[in-house]
C-alpha positions as MATLAB code, in Angstrom:
seq = 'XXXXXXXXXXXXXXXXXXXXXXXXXXXXXXXXXXXXXXXXXXXXXXXXXXXXXXXXXXXXXXXXXXXXXXXXXXXXXXXXXXXXXXXXXXXXXXXXXXXXXXXXXXXXXXXXXXXXXXXXXXXXXXXXXXXXXXXXXXXXXXXXX';
ca = [
     102.184  120.822  -18.422;
     101.902  121.363  -21.588;
     103.719  118.368  -23.806;
     103.868  120.446  -26.893;
     107.187  121.056  -28.710;
     108.779  118.637  -25.981;
     111.393  116.345  -27.747;
     110.856  112.387  -26.854;
     112.838  109.684  -27.824;
     110.858  106.383  -28.564;
     112.891  102.915  -28.331;
     110.803  100.068  -29.585;
     111.439   97.303  -31.802;
     107.860   96.561  -32.507;
     106.669   98.652  -34.987;
     102.834   98.387  -34.210;
     103.630   99.211  -30.597;
     105.955  102.175  -32.195;
     103.225  103.594  -33.928;
     100.613  103.557  -31.149;
     102.868  105.694  -28.997;
     103.895  107.765  -31.530;
      99.996  108.541  -32.205;
      99.513  109.637  -28.956;
     102.059  111.482  -28.484;
     101.963  113.486  -31.480;
      98.380  114.164  -30.860;
      99.438  116.013  -27.647;
     101.989  118.121  -29.958;
     104.992  116.081  -28.872;
     108.294  115.806  -31.117;
     109.543  112.362  -31.490;
     112.121  110.548  -33.006;
     112.277  106.302  -33.287;
     114.884  103.545  -33.058;
     114.730  100.295  -32.721;
     117.640   98.793  -30.504;
     119.805  100.251  -27.422;
     122.689  100.889  -29.871;
     120.734  102.782  -31.689;
     119.413  104.854  -28.201;
     122.710  105.599  -27.069;
     123.979  106.896  -30.576;
     120.648  109.253  -30.788;
     121.851  110.538  -27.145;
     125.375  111.281  -28.388;
     124.582  113.075  -31.744;
     121.082  114.688  -30.774;
     121.579  116.648  -27.196;
     117.644  117.826  -27.068;
     115.635  115.049  -25.798;
     113.422  115.753  -22.555;
     112.710  112.363  -22.422;
     112.764  108.864  -23.476;
     110.791  106.034  -23.584;
     112.064  102.752  -23.321;
     111.006   99.158  -24.186;
     112.836   96.997  -22.152;
     113.303   93.665  -24.470;
     115.292   95.287  -27.317;
     117.323   93.175  -29.891;
     121.205   93.719  -29.727;
     121.359   95.839  -26.651;
     118.564   95.667  -24.295;
     116.598   98.128  -22.860;
     118.214   97.705  -19.201;
     121.379   97.919  -20.700;
     120.694  101.226  -22.770;
     119.233  102.822  -19.865;
     122.732  102.170  -17.654;
     124.769  103.726  -20.386;
     122.214  106.384  -21.269;
     122.007  107.479  -17.644;
     126.057  107.771  -17.012;
     125.826  110.458  -19.528;
     123.071  112.069  -18.903;
     121.377  111.316  -15.197;
     119.327  114.001  -15.240;
     117.585  112.717  -18.833;
     114.172  110.869  -17.496;
     113.651  107.798  -18.988;
     110.147  105.697  -18.797;
     110.218  101.966  -19.052;
     107.711  100.591  -21.190;
     107.562   96.402  -21.175;
     104.758   94.236  -22.106;
     106.721   91.769  -19.911;
     105.718   92.295  -16.112;
     107.109   89.805  -14.489;
     107.840   89.801  -10.862;
     111.060   91.854  -10.203;
     111.167   93.257  -13.509;
     109.737   97.003  -12.138;
     112.752   96.659   -9.362;
     115.184   95.496  -12.264;
     114.322   98.858  -14.342;
     114.798  101.091  -11.386;
     117.940   99.538  -10.687;
     119.144   99.782  -14.292;
     118.019  103.926  -13.971;
     114.310  104.319  -15.293;
     112.636  106.748  -13.718;
     109.210  105.098  -14.084;
     107.757  101.683  -15.426;
     104.760  101.246  -17.705;
     103.019   97.732  -18.503;
     101.955   97.415  -21.885;
      98.834   97.399  -22.796;
      99.119  101.219  -21.698;
      96.327  103.788  -22.033;
      96.650  107.544  -23.552;
      95.997  108.767  -20.310;
      98.783  106.501  -18.658;
     101.339  107.408  -21.295;
     100.434  111.374  -21.077;
     100.513  111.584  -17.176;
     103.447  109.815  -16.758;
     105.275  112.067  -19.266;
     103.908  115.499  -18.022;
     104.631  114.297  -14.399;
     108.061  113.218  -14.913;
     109.176  116.175  -17.106;
     107.210  118.552  -14.348;
     109.483  116.724  -11.825;
     112.595  117.362  -14.016;
     112.543  121.057  -13.954;
     112.168  121.469  -10.642;
     115.277  119.481  -10.059;
     116.964  121.712  -12.553;
     115.591  124.564  -10.633;
     116.495  123.372   -7.355;
     120.050  122.599   -8.577;
     120.518  125.956  -10.144;
     119.207  127.617   -7.255;
     121.994  125.791   -5.240;
     124.646  126.832   -7.742;
     123.490  130.244   -7.322;
     123.604  130.023   -3.675;
     127.033  128.586   -3.756;
     128.400  130.620   -5.743;
     126.979  133.966   -4.534;
     128.117  132.970   -0.802;
     131.770  132.204   -1.942;
     132.138  135.624   -3.774;
     131.088  137.658   -0.268;
];
């Protein structure tokens, strides 16, 4: 899958971590927006409806990534969220999944890991959307007979 022109929200409070992620994504043609806490992430989702995915740091000020993910998934359940964290403690991956994260990446990560994970999750998202649209069409078509 080509990542060019995909819109990704980066939720990261550490500037150096943001710049690394942004550089990897921009070189692949991804359009990024950066926010630094969970509240800003939720506001961004409310104001801008065209994100294809989110990279979510889990340890954020004000509102952590777990809670921000829960709230975003309530509004946009199909929006893919990739947890990115330096705190790879026992149980964190499960906690991230329980909050609604679709993938979990630990820092330090590689360029290939970031791009592969994003490509994979966007491909899955498209397939789910197509299956949902096909199912809706079948139900509509079936009821019209």
